[in-house]
VOVEX-176153 format. One line per field, with one value per atom (N, C-alpha, C): residue in one letter; residue number from 1; x, y, z; atom name. Coordinates in Angstrom, 2 decimals, padded with zeros to 5 digits. Layout:
N
r: A, ... $
k: NUM, ... $
x: X, ... $
y: Y, ... $
z: Z, ... $
a: CA, ... $
! end
This chain:
140
r: M, M, M, K, K, K, H, H, H, R, R, R, L, L, L, L, L, L, P, P, P, L, L, L, S, S, S, A, A, A, L, L, L, T, T, T, L, L, L, V, V, V, L, L, L, S, S, S, A, A, A, A, A, A, G, G, G, A, A, A, A, A, A, Q, Q, Q, A, A, A, Q, Q, Q, Q, Q, Q, Q, Q, Q, A, A, A, P, P, P, G, G, G, Q, Q, Q, P, P, P, A, A, A, G, G, G, Q, Q, Q, S, S, S, Q, Q, Q, G, G, G, A, A, A, P, P, P, A, A, A, Q, Q, Q, Q, Q, Q, Q, Q, Q, A, A, A, P, P, P, A, A, A, T, T, T, R, R, R, Q, Q, Q, P, P, P, A, A, A, L, L, L, G, G, G, D, D, D, G, G, G, S, S, S, D, D, D, I, I, I, S, S, S, D, D, D, Q, Q, Q, D, D, D, L, L, L, Q, Q, Q, K, K, K, F, F, F, A, A, A, K, K, K, A, A, A, Q, Q, Q, S, S, S, E, E, E, V, V, V, E, E, E, E, E, E, I, I, I, K, K, K, N, N, N, E, E, E, Y, Y, Y, R, R, R, G, G, G, E, E, E, I, I, I, Q, Q, Q, K, K, K, Q, Q, Q, G, G, G, Q, Q, Q, D, D, D, A, A, A, D, D, D, K, K, K, A, A, A, M, M, M, E, E, E, V, V, V, Q, Q, Q, R, R, R, E, E, E, A, A, A, Q, Q, Q, Q, Q, Q, E, E, E, M, M, M, V, V, V, E, E, E, A, A, A, V, V, V, Q, Q, Q, D, D, D, N, N, N, G, G, G, L, L, L, D, D, D, V, V, V, R, R, R, K, K, K, Y, Y, Y, N, N, N, Q, Q, Q, I, I, I, A, A, A, Q, Q, Q, L, L, L, A, A, A, Q, Q, Q, Y, Y, Y, D, D, D, S, S, S, E, E, E, F, F, F, R, R, R, E, E, E, R, R, R, I, I, I, E, E, E, T, T, T, Q, Q, Q, R, R, R $
k: 1, 1, 1, 2, 2, 2, 3, 3, 3, 4, 4, 4, 5, 5, 5, 6, 6, 6, 7, 7, 7, 8, 8, 8, 9, 9, 9, 10, 10, 10, 11, 11, 11, 12, 12, 12, 13, 13, 13, 14, 14, 14, 15, 15, 15, 16, 16, 16, 17, 17, 17, 18, 18, 18, 19, 19, 19, 20, 20, 20, 21, 21, 21, 22, 22, 22, 23, 23, 23, 24, 24, 24, 25, 25, 25, 26, 26, 26, 27, 27, 27, 28, 28, 28, 29, 29, 29, 30, 30, 30, 31, 31, 31, 32, 32, 32, 33, 33, 33, 34, 34, 34, 35, 35, 35, 36, 36, 36, 37, 37, 37, 38, 38, 38, 39, 39, 39, 40, 40, 40, 41, 41, 41, 42, 42, 42, 43, 43, 43, 44, 44, 44, 45, 45, 45, 46, 46, 46, 47, 47, 47, 48, 48, 48, 49, 49, 49, 50, 50, 50, 51, 51, 51, 52, 52, 52, 53, 53, 53, 54, 54, 54, 55, 55, 55, 56, 56, 56, 57, 57, 57, 58, 58, 58, 59, 59, 59, 60, 60, 60, 61, 61, 61, 62, 62, 62, 63, 63, 63, 64, 64, 64, 65, 65, 65, 66, 66, 66, 67, 67, 67, 68, 68, 68, 69, 69, 69, 70, 70, 70, 71, 71, 71, 72, 72, 72, 73, 73, 73, 74, 74, 74, 75, 75, 75, 76, 76, 76, 77, 77, 77, 78, 78, 78, 79, 79, 79, 80, 80, 80, 81, 81, 81, 82, 82, 82, 83, 83, 83, 84, 84, 84, 85, 85, 85, 86, 86, 86, 87, 87, 87, 88, 88, 88, 89, 89, 89, 90, 90, 90, 91, 91, 91, 92, 92, 92, 93, 93, 93, 94, 94, 94, 95, 95, 95, 96, 96, 96, 97, 97, 97, 98, 98, 98, 99, 99, 99, 100, 100, 100, 101, 101, 101, 102, 102, 102, 103, 103, 103, 104, 104, 104, 105, 105, 105, 106, 106, 106, 107, 107, 107, 108, 108, 108, 109, 109, 109, 110, 110, 110, 111, 111, 111, 112, 112, 112, 113, 113, 113, 114, 114, 114, 115, 115, 115, 116, 116, 116, 117, 117, 117, 118, 118, 118, 119, 119, 119, 120, 120, 120, 121, 121, 121, 122, 122, 122, 123, 123, 123, 124, 124, 124, 125, 125, 125, 126, 126, 126, 127, 127, 127, 128, 128, 128, 129, 129, 129, 130, 130, 130, 131, 131, 131, 132, 132, 132, 133, 133, 133, 134, 134, 134, 135, 135, 135, 136, 136, 136, 137, 137, 137, 138, 138, 138, 139, 139, 139, 140, 140, 140 $
x: 009.86, 010.43, 009.43, 010.10, 008.88, 009.03, 008.01, 008.80, 008.49, 009.33, 009.52, 009.12, 008.67, 008.62, 007.55, 007.68, 007.02, 005.54, 004.71, 003.32, 003.08, 001.82, 001.35, 000.97, 000.31, -000.16, 000.98, 001.94, 003.42, 003.84, 004.12, 004.71, 003.67, 002.35, 001.84, 001.79, 002.44, 002.91, 004.15, 005.14, 006.49, 006.04, 005.09, 004.93, 003.94, 003.15, 002.26, 003.37, 004.12, 005.14, 005.46, 006.01, 006.44, 004.88, 004.19, 003.02, 002.31, 002.27, 001.38, 002.10, 003.63, 004.28, 004.09, 004.40, 003.74, 002.41, 001.46, 000.11, -000.28, 000.32, 000.67, 000.83, 001.84, 002.57, 001.34, 000.90, 000.26, -001.39, -001.87, -003.06, -003.59, -003.23, -003.23, -004.53, -005.83, -007.06, -007.38, -007.30, -007.70, -008.18, -009.27, -009.40, -008.34, -008.19, -007.26, -007.62, -006.16, -006.36, -006.32, -006.74, -006.83, -005.73, -004.81, -003.65, -002.97, -002.34, -002.08, -001.56, -001.07, -000.97, -002.11, -003.51, -004.55, -005.26, -005.19, -005.43, -004.49, -003.03, -002.11, -002.64, -002.96, -003.57, -004.53, -005.36, -006.92, -006.94, -005.89, -006.03, -004.49, -004.77, -003.72, -003.62, -002.59, -002.39, -002.88, -003.79, -004.11, -002.95, -002.16, -001.19, 000.14, 001.21, 002.66, 002.26, 002.84, 002.90, 003.85, 003.62, 005.18, 006.24, 005.86, 006.87, 007.58, 007.72, 008.26, 009.38, 009.25, 010.72, 010.34, 012.09, 011.47, 012.45, 013.25, 014.07, 015.58, 015.83, 017.07, 018.28, 017.97, 018.87, 018.94, 018.38, 018.20, 019.82, 020.95, 021.61, 021.84, 022.70, 022.43, 022.81, 023.72, 023.83, 022.56, 021.97, 020.50, 019.52, 019.90, 018.52, 018.99, 020.33, 021.14, 020.29, 020.73, 020.25, 018.69, 017.79, 016.84, 015.87, 016.39, 016.59, 016.62, 017.98, 017.78, 017.17, 016.55, 015.96, 014.27, 013.78, 012.97, 012.35, 013.62, 013.78, 013.48, 014.07, 013.90, 012.50, 012.23, 010.43, 009.35, 009.85, 008.62, 009.12, 010.38, 009.96, 009.46, 009.89, 009.23, 007.76, 007.16, 005.72, 005.04, 005.89, 005.27, 005.23, 006.04, 006.49, 005.18, 004.86, 003.65, 002.41, 002.45, 001.33, 000.22, 000.46, -000.17, -000.61, 000.89, 000.45, -000.52, -000.63, -001.76, -003.16, -003.26, -004.44, -004.75, -003.96, -004.19, -004.63, -004.38, -005.35, -006.55, -007.14, -008.40, -009.07, -010.09, -011.07, -010.34, -008.92, -008.27, -007.65, -008.25, -007.62, -006.59, -006.77, -005.26, -004.03, -004.00, -002.94, -002.45, -003.15, -003.31, -002.53, -003.12, -002.18, -000.63, -000.40, 000.72, 001.49, 000.83, 001.84, 002.12, 000.87, 001.54, 002.35, 002.52, 003.61, 004.62, 004.94, 006.05, 006.65, 005.85, 006.08, 006.97, 005.88, 006.17, 007.45, 007.78, 009.60, 010.48, 010.07, 011.15, 011.31, 010.46, 010.24, 011.02, 010.93, 011.63, 013.05, 013.22, 014.64, 015.41, 014.83, 015.38, 015.92, 015.25, 015.24, 016.28, 016.68, 017.66, 018.74, 018.64, 020.07, 020.78, 019.62, 020.37, 021.13, 021.06, 021.40, 020.78, 019.47, 018.44, 017.57, 017.00, 016.23, 014.92, 013.50, 012.40, 011.76, 011.93, 011.46, 011.95, 013.34, 014.00, 013.52, 013.37, 012.65, 011.20, 010.54, 009.16, 009.41, 010.35, 010.31, 010.62, 011.68, 011.83, 010.62, 010.06, 009.04, 007.99, 007.40, 006.42, 007.02, 008.22, 008.49, 008.38, 008.36, 008.91, 007.44, 006.14, 004.96, 004.55, 004.71, 004.54, 005.19, 006.40, 007.58, 008.22, 007.69, 008.67, 009.75, 010.49, 011.75, 012.77, 011.90, 012.66, 013.05, 011.92, 011.44, 012.08, 012.57, 013.74, 015.04, 015.47, 016.82, 017.01, 015.68, 015.62, 016.07, 015.40, 015.60, 016.79, 017.49, 019.37, 019.73, 019.84, 020.55, 020.29, 019.29, 019.08, 020.22 $
y: 007.04, 006.94, 007.78, 008.59, 009.33, 008.30, 008.05, 007.01, 007.81, 008.27, 008.87, 007.99, 007.24, 006.13, 006.75, 006.21, 006.55, 006.07, 006.99, 006.51, 005.84, 005.09, 004.34, 004.83, 005.99, 006.73, 007.30, 007.67, 008.13, 006.62, 005.76, 004.36, 003.97, 003.98, 003.59, 004.49, 005.88, 006.84, 006.11, 005.82, 005.05, 003.64, 002.89, 001.48, 001.77, 002.49, 002.82, 003.59, 004.53, 004.98, 003.93, 002.70, 002.02, 001.69, 001.18, 000.52, 001.65, 003.24, 004.06, 004.48, 004.56, 004.58, 003.47, 002.42, 001.43, 000.99, 001.65, 001.52, 002.75, 004.09, 004.96, 004.53, 003.65, 003.01, 001.97, 000.92, 000.09, 000.38, 001.17, 001.40, 003.07, 003.63, 005.03, 005.61, 004.46, 005.05, 004.67, 004.41, 003.80, 005.18, 005.14, 006.79, 006.97, 008.49, 008.64, 008.18, 008.10, 007.02, 006.03, 005.35, 003.96, 003.06, 003.21, 002.46, 001.14, 000.51, -001.00, -000.55, 000.66, 000.76, 001.25, 001.34, 001.74, 000.31, -000.58, -001.80, -001.78, -001.50, -001.09, -000.21, 001.04, 002.21, 001.99, 001.29, 000.75, -000.32, -001.08, -001.98, -001.86, -002.10, -001.66, -003.32, -004.07, -005.30, -004.95, -006.46, -006.20, -007.34, -008.14, -008.72, -008.75, -009.47, -009.30, -010.62, -010.18, -010.77, -011.44, -012.76, -013.70, -013.35, -013.17, -012.59, -011.79, -011.05, -009.89, -010.22, -011.47, -012.29, -011.34, -011.41, -010.95, -009.98, -009.50, -008.32, -008.63, -009.83, -010.46, -010.47, -010.27, -010.31, -009.10, -008.22, -006.54, -006.08, -005.53, -005.23, -003.71, -003.35, -001.71, -000.97, -001.37, -000.34, -000.06, -001.07, -000.93, 000.15, -000.08, 000.83, 001.82, 002.50, 003.81, 004.46, 003.75, 003.76, 004.48, 003.29, 003.82, 004.83, 005.16, 005.85, 007.25, 007.79, 008.76, 009.08, 008.03, 007.75, 008.30, 007.62, 008.19, 009.34, 010.14, 011.31, 012.40, 012.03, 012.91, 012.56, 011.51, 011.21, 012.07, 012.00, 012.27, 014.02, 014.93, 015.99, 016.37, 015.34, 015.59, 015.40, 014.34, 013.88, 015.55, 016.40, 017.43, 018.84, 018.99, 019.79, 019.61, 018.41, 018.54, 018.21, 018.24, 017.88, 019.09, 020.50, 021.46, 021.85, 021.50, 021.80, 021.01, 019.84, 018.51, 019.27, 019.42, 020.50, 021.59, 022.07, 023.45, 023.48, 022.25, 021.81, 021.44, 021.09, 021.28, 020.44, 021.10, 020.78, 020.12, 020.35, 020.25, 018.70, 017.35, 016.23, 015.67, 016.40, 015.67, 016.66, 017.58, 018.62, 017.76, 017.80, 016.80, 015.83, 014.99, 013.75, 013.72, 014.97, 015.39, 015.71, 016.40, 017.03, 015.67, 014.51, 013.62, 012.83, 012.73, 011.71, 012.36, 013.58, 014.08, 013.82, 014.11, 013.95, 011.98, 011.31, 010.00, 009.84, 010.22, 010.35, 011.05, 011.94, 012.41, 011.62, 010.86, 010.07, 008.71, 008.23, 006.93, 007.24, 008.79, 009.07, 009.41, 009.95, 009.99, 008.62, 007.70, 006.06, 005.57, 005.67, 005.26, 005.87, 007.45, 008.10, 007.78, 007.22, 006.94, 005.00, 004.87, 003.29, 002.00, 002.70, 001.45, 001.16, 000.13, 000.25, 000.32, 000.58, 000.76, -000.40, -001.69, -002.93, -003.13, -002.97, -002.59, -001.62, -000.94, 000.51, 000.09, -000.46, -000.69, -002.29, -003.12, -004.15, -003.58, -002.72, -002.44, -001.58, -000.76, 000.03, -000.88, -001.72, -002.97, -003.60, -004.00, -004.83, -003.93, -002.41, -001.88, -001.44, -001.70, -001.72, -002.34, -003.75, -004.54, -005.42, -004.80, -005.03, -004.27, -004.37, -003.33, -003.07, -004.59, -004.59, -004.26, -004.35, -004.13, -002.53, -002.04, -000.35, 000.11, -000.60, 000.02, -000.06, -001.05, -001.12, 000.06, 000.39, 001.22, 003.08, 002.88, 004.28, 004.70, 003.08, 003.20, 004.00, 003.81, 004.05, 005.56, 006.14, 007.62, 008.60 $
z: 025.62, 024.58, 023.44, 022.69, 021.98, 020.61, 019.84, 018.76, 017.50, 016.67, 015.63, 014.20, 014.03, 013.10, 011.94, 011.55, 010.01, 010.25, 010.13, 010.60, 009.28, 009.27, 007.99, 006.64, 007.03, 005.82, 005.21, 005.87, 004.93, 004.08, 005.27, 004.72, 003.15, 003.29, 001.96, 001.16, 001.02, 000.17, -000.66, 000.41, -000.14, -001.25, -000.29, -000.85, -002.20, -002.11, -003.65, -004.66, -004.33, -005.52, -006.94, -006.52, -007.31, -008.16, -007.67, -008.04, -008.83, -008.50, -008.88, -010.43, -010.28, -011.78, -012.41, -011.84, -013.01, -013.62, -012.64, -013.14, -014.45, -014.51, -015.46, -016.38, -016.49, -017.96, -018.60, -017.44, -018.05, -018.39, -017.54, -017.39, -017.86, -018.76, -018.67, -018.69, -019.29, -019.12, -017.72, -016.65, -015.48, -014.68, -013.66, -013.46, -011.90, -012.01, -010.86, -009.91, -009.04, -007.91, -007.81, -008.67, -008.64, -009.08, -008.56, -009.27, -008.30, -008.86, -008.00, -006.51, -005.82, -004.60, -004.03, -004.67, -003.59, -002.80, -002.98, -002.16, -000.86, -000.94, 000.06, 001.14, 000.90, 001.08, 002.26, 001.96, 002.39, 003.65, 003.59, 004.37, 005.12, 006.72, 007.64, 008.23, 007.98, 008.53, 010.00, 010.52, 012.10, 012.70, 011.79, 012.65, 011.64, 012.47, 011.83, 010.74, 009.63, 008.17, 008.06, 008.33, 008.04, 007.37, 006.14, 005.25, 005.77, 006.67, 006.84, 007.53, 008.31, 009.25, 010.93, 011.03, 012.62, 012.74, 011.54, 011.83, 012.44, 012.59, 012.76, 011.81, 010.57, 009.38, 008.82, 009.66, 009.51, 009.99, 009.42, 010.34, 010.65, 011.68, 012.16, 011.48, 010.24, 009.28, 008.60, 008.36, 007.54, 008.32, 009.39, 010.26, 010.68, 010.59, 010.35, 008.87, 007.87, 006.83, 006.77, 007.36, 007.40, 008.43, 009.47, 009.97, 009.53, 008.66, 008.11, 006.97, 006.47, 005.10, 005.68, 006.67, 007.37, 007.80, 008.20, 008.41, 007.30, 006.23, 005.17, 004.49, 004.45, 003.63, 004.80, 005.93, 006.71, 006.52, 005.99, 005.81, 004.46, 003.54, 002.10, 002.40, 003.06, 003.21, 003.89, 004.53, 005.11, 004.36, 003.43, 002.39, 001.58, 001.32, 000.23, 000.27, 001.65, 002.40, 002.23, 002.15, 001.99, 000.42, -000.31, -001.47, -002.09, -001.66, -002.10, -002.09, -000.75, -000.04, -000.76, -001.37, -001.98, -003.48, -003.98, -005.55, -005.16, -003.88, -003.71, -005.14, -005.70, -006.39, -008.07, -008.05, -009.07, -009.20, -009.60, -008.83, -009.67, -010.94, -011.86, -011.43, -010.79, -010.46, -008.96, -008.28, -006.83, -007.05, -007.96, -008.35, -008.90, -009.76, -010.25, -008.79, -008.33, -007.09, -006.04, -006.14, -005.38, -005.54, -006.95, -007.80, -007.48, -007.50, -007.19, -005.60, -005.06, -003.83, -003.29, -003.76, -004.09, -004.39, -005.73, -006.39, -005.55, -004.89, -004.04, -002.69, -002.18, -001.40, -001.49, -002.35, -003.37, -003.40, -004.04, -004.21, -002.56, -001.93, -000.58, 000.09, -000.37, 000.41, -000.43, -001.75, -002.33, -001.97, -002.10, -001.95, -000.60, 000.38, 001.93, 001.67, 000.57, 000.69, 000.58, 000.31, 000.52, -000.77, -000.85, -001.97, -001.01, -002.21, -001.42, -000.99, -001.14, -001.08, 000.57, 000.64, 002.37, 003.22, 002.69, 003.74, 003.79, 003.12, 003.47, 004.36, 004.06, 005.11, 006.58, 006.94, 008.28, 008.61, 007.72, 008.05, 008.98, 007.99, 008.32, 009.57, 009.74, 010.79, 012.29, 011.97, 013.19, 013.61, 012.58, 013.17, 013.97, 013.79, 014.63, 015.86, 015.77, 016.85, 017.79, 018.92, 019.60, 019.57, 019.91, 020.13, 019.19, 017.71, 016.56, 016.49, 016.94, 016.48, 017.54, 019.04, 019.76, 019.06, 018.47, 017.71, 016.92, 016.17, 015.24, 016.11, 017.34, 017.84, 018.10, 019.00, 019.14, 018.13, 017.08, 015.49, 015.28, 015.62, 015.81, 016.04 $
a: N, CA, C, N, CA, C, N, CA, C, N, CA, C, N, CA, C, N, CA, C, N, CA, C, N, CA, C, N, CA, C, N, CA, C, N, CA, C, N, CA, C, N, CA, C, N, CA, C, N, CA, C, N, CA, C, N, CA, C, N, CA, C, N, CA, C, N, CA, C, N, CA, C, N, CA, C, N, CA, C, N, CA, C, N, CA, C, N, CA, C, N, CA, C, N, CA, C, N, CA, C, N, CA, C, N, CA, C, N, CA, C, N, CA, C, N, CA, C, N, CA, C, N, CA, C, N, CA, C, N, CA, C, N, CA, C, N, CA, C, N, CA, C, N, CA, C, N, CA, C, N, CA, C, N, CA, C, N, CA, C, N, CA, C, N, CA, C, N, CA, C, N, CA, C, N, CA, C, N, CA, C, N, CA, C, N, CA, C, N, CA, C, N, CA, C, N, CA, C, N, CA, C, N, CA, C, N, CA, C, N, CA, C, N, CA, C, N, CA, C, N, CA, C, N, CA, C, N, CA, C, N, CA, C, N, CA, C, N, CA, C, N, CA, C, N, CA, C, N, CA, C, N, CA, C, N, CA, C, N, CA, C, N, CA, C, N, CA, C, N, CA, C, N, CA, C, N, CA, C, N, CA, C, N, CA, C, N, CA, C, N, CA, C, N, CA, C, N, CA, C, N, CA, C, N, CA, C, N, CA, C, N, CA, C, N, CA, C, N, CA, C, N, CA, C, N, CA, C, N, CA, C, N, CA, C, N, CA, C, N, CA, C, N, CA, C, N, CA, C, N, CA, C, N, CA, C, N, CA, C, N, CA, C, N, CA, C, N, CA, C, N, CA, C, N, CA, C, N, CA, C, N, CA, C, N, CA, C, N, CA, C, N, CA, C, N, CA, C, N, CA, C, N, CA, C, N, CA, C, N, CA, C, N, CA, C, N, CA, C, N, CA, C, N, CA, C, N, CA, C, N, CA, C, N, CA, C, N, CA, C, N, CA, C, N, CA, C, N, CA, C, N, CA, C, N, CA, C, N, CA, C, N, CA, C, N, CA, C, N, CA, C, N, CA, C, N, CA, C, N, CA, C, N, CA, C, N, CA, C $
! end
């Protein structure tokens, strides 16, 4: 079975979207690329985090919403990947494009009826729980 789950790199983009926006407001003098979301981008959890739960409390309806949102997030990520790379040496412009992509990803999640917290919870559970991942695949 081919898993089309959100790669960790795309997940951290969505995870950092809210933190990056908040960091922009709280610390405008902070160097580019050093948002509150940065630690999440650098650390990949090695084991399942107890705070995530086991997925049994997540409805099939939420999994359907997640699957649709995930597909849209992946499309957005692919659209912007080349644009960010084109910016090359212009770090400010690259960050601007990345923020725009992150905002579109957040909107895609919300437009599908999930909040970013719930989307991230489902994505993280899928990273660690193969049975939960199979539940998501049946919703596609």
